[in-house]
N, C-alpha and C positions, 0 to 999 in steps of 0.2 A: 864528611858529608856525602850522601849518595848522589848519583847522577840525576839531574833534573830537579833536585830539591833546593829550596832556599833556606835561609837561616831559621825561619819559622815553620818549616815543614811543608809549605805550599809548593805546588808544582808550577814551574815556569810555563807561561803560555806557549812558548815555542816548543816545549817538550810534550804538551798535552796531546792526547789522541782524541780526535773527534769522532763521534758516532753519528751517522746520518739519521735524521728524524724520519720515521716511517709514516707515509701519508695514509693513516688508517681512519675508517669511518665507523660510526655506530652500526652494529649488525654484521660487520665483517667476521668471518670465521678464519682463524689464523693457526699457524703451527709455531711452537716455541722450540728452543734448543733441546730441552729434555722433556719427556712425557710426564704427566701427572702421576702420582703414586697409584691411581686407580687403573693406569694402563693406557688411558686415552691421551691423544696429543692434538686434539682439536679444541679450540677455545673461541667463544663468541664474545666480541667486544660490546660491553654494555655501558661504559662510561669513558669519556674523554676529558682531558685536562692535564693538570700537573701530574696526575697519576691516571693509570689506565685500569678500568674495571673489566675483569674477565670472568666468564662462566665456563667451567669445564663441561663439555658436551657428553662426557662419559658418566659423571656422577652428579653433576649439578652444583658442585662446590663453587663459591664465588670468592675471588681473590682480587687484590689490587696490587699493581706494580708501579713503582715510580717510573716516570717517563724514560729516564736514562736506562734503568734496568730492562724495561720493556724493549727499547730499541736495541740493546745488546743481545737479548734473548730471542728476538724475532727471527724466524727462519723462512717464512713465506705465507702466502694466502692459500687457503683451501677454497673459499668462496668469497666474492666481494658482495657487499650490500648494494642494493639498487640506489641510484641517485635520488635524493629527496628533493631535487630542484624541479618540481612539476609546476607548470604554469597554472595560475588560479583559474578555477572553473566559474563560468557565469551561470547564474540562476539555478 
């Protein structure tokens, strides 16, 4: 049996590697580990949840990554989106 594996093939919680969750917002422009085949390495976040929706700013291609894969591939922010917590306006 391999190190860290149990009889059923699951990984022991003590041996699991945790990936920090990136605090990303809608509208953020981010960099990933590898560039897109079009050559661009800037992506705009357009969906948040269990999976992250991204749009390539080079060619416009839309992709979705599972949250875990996104957190592993994330390399930094190019631009942060503005806070959407504006006070309500009167009248």
